[in-house]
C-alpha positions in Angstrom: -52.2 -31.9 -35.5 -55.8 -32.2 -35.0 -56.3 -35.2 -37.5 -53.1 -37.0 -35.8 -54.9 -36.7 -32.2 -57.9 -38.2 -33.9 -56.0 -41.0 -35.1 -54.2 -41.4 -31.8 -57.5 -41.2 -29.8 -59.4 -43.7 -32.3 -56.3 -46.1 -31.8 -56.2 -45.6 -28.0 -60.1 -46.1 -27.6 -60.4 -49.2 -29.9 -57.3 -50.8 -28.3 -58.7 -50.0 -25.0 -62.0 -51.6 -25.6 -60.5 -54.7 -27.1 -57.5 -55.3 -24.7 -59.9 -54.8 -21.8 -62.4 -57.4 -23.1 -59.6 -60.0 -23.4 -58.2 -58.8 -20.0 -61.3 -59.3 -18.6 -61.7 -62.8 -19.7 -58.1 -63.7 -18.8 -58.8 -62.6 -15.2 -61.9 -64.7 -14.6 -60.3 -67.7 -16.3 -56.9 -67.4 -14.4 -58.2 -66.1 -11.1 -60.0 -68.8 -8.5 -61.4 -65.7 -6.7 -64.5 -64.4 -9.0 -65.1 -61.5 -6.9 -61.4 -59.9 -7.2 -61.7 -60.8 -11.0 -64.8 -58.9 -11.2 -63.4 -56.0 -9.0 -60.3 -55.9 -11.2 -62.2 -56.1 -14.6 -64.4 -53.2 -13.7 -61.6 -51.0 -12.6 -60.3 -51.8 -16.4 -63.8 -51.0 -17.6 -64.0 -48.0 -15.6 -60.9 -46.6 -17.4 -62.1 -47.7 -20.8 -65.1 -45.7 -20.0 -63.2 -42.3 -19.3 -61.0 -42.9 -22.4 -64.4 -43.3 -24.4 -66.2 -40.3 -22.9 -62.8 -38.2 -23.9 -62.3 -39.7 -27.2 -66.0 -39.5 -28.4 -66.1 -35.7 -27.2 -63.1 -35.0 -29.4 -63.6 -37.2 -32.3 -67.4 -35.7 -32.9 -66.5 -32.2 -32.5 -63.5 -32.6 -34.7 -65.3 -34.4 -37.4 -68.2 -31.7 -37.1 -65.2 -29.0 -37.6 -63.7 -30.7 -40.3 -66.8 -31.5 -42.4 -69.7 -29.3 -41.0 -73.0 -30.8 -41.3 -71.5 -33.4 -44.1 -70.3 -35.2 -41.4 -73.6 -36.4 -40.1 -73.6 -38.5 -43.5 -70.7 -40.5 -42.6 -70.8 -43.8 -40.9 -67.6 -42.6 -38.9 -69.7 -40.1 -37.2 -72.6 -42.4 -36.2 -70.4 -45.2 -35.1 -68.7 -42.7 -32.7 -72.0 -41.1 -31.5 -73.7 -44.5 -30.9 -70.4 -45.6 -29.1 -71.0 -42.7 -26.9 -74.3 -43.4 -26.3 -73.2 -47.0 -25.0 -71.0 -45.6 -22.9 -73.2 -43.1 -21.3 -75.9 -45.9 -20.9 -73.2 -48.0 -19.3 -71.7 -45.6 -17.0 -75.0 -43.7 -16.0 -77.5 -46.5 -16.5 -76.2 -50.1 -16.2 -73.5 -49.7 -13.6 -75.5 -47.9 -11.1 -78.0 -50.7 -11.2 -74.8 -53.4 -11.0 -73.1 -51.5 -8.2 -76.9 -51.3 -6.1 -77.3 -54.9 -6.6 -73.9 -55.5 -5.1 -74.2 -53.3 -2.2 -77.7 -54.8 -1.5 -76.4 -58.2 -1.3 -73.0 -56.7 1.0 -71.7 -58.6 2.9 -72.3 -61.7 0.7 -71.2 -61.9 -2.9 -74.0 -61.0 -5.1 -73.9 -64.1 -6.9 -74.4 -66.0 -3.5 -77.5 -63.6 -2.8 -81.5 -63.3 -3.7 -80.1 -60.4 -6.3 -77.9 -63.1 -8.4 -80.4 -63.5 -11.4 -81.0 -59.9 -11.6 -77.4 -59.3 -11.4 -76.6 -61.8 -14.2 -79.4 -60.5 -16.5 -78.1 -56.7 -16.3 -74.6 -58.4 -16.6 -75.6 -59.6 -19.6 -77.1 -56.6 -21.0 -73.9 -54.8 -20.1 -71.7 -57.5 -21.7 -74.0 -57.4 -25.0 -73.5 -53.5 -25.0 -69.7 -53.9 -24.7 -69.7 -56.4 -27.5 -71.6 -53.9 -29.7 -69.3 -51.2 -29.0 -66.2 -53.2 -29.7 -68.1 -53.8 -33.2 -68.6 -50.2 -33.6 -65.2 -49.6 -33.0 -64.0 -51.8 -36.0 -66.2 -49.6 -38.2 -64.6 -46.8 -36.4 -61.1 -47.7 -37.2 -61.9 -48.7 -40.9 -64.0 -45.3 -41.6 -61.5 -43.0 -39.8 -60.2 -41.5 -43.2 
């Protein structure tokens, strides 16, 4: 049962990561109001963050329980561990910076403010981290068994 739950969480997390990335692209492409697109994409990314927290903790604990310290020699373990670090860095590091810049710019759109360059740079960091997490999800899926 625990191994089946692991497979479900792997599918859920990887699928959520990939589909949210595509959805964010579609939102920005389809909506004229980029602030609305960003708000909706942010809500999707927030859901993926919580899926990532729960999945990573379960998968790491399950892998350690299943293989003991031998888990530390597996690509699966390290892919999930680095993915968790990226989720933590995004949620507790990058997102608060982006939210702070938005609130400093309020009531103006942050992209129409003096904070636009800083926001763009931090958003780029967040995007690169997300792409890296999506790539690691490929490793996680392929090394699941």
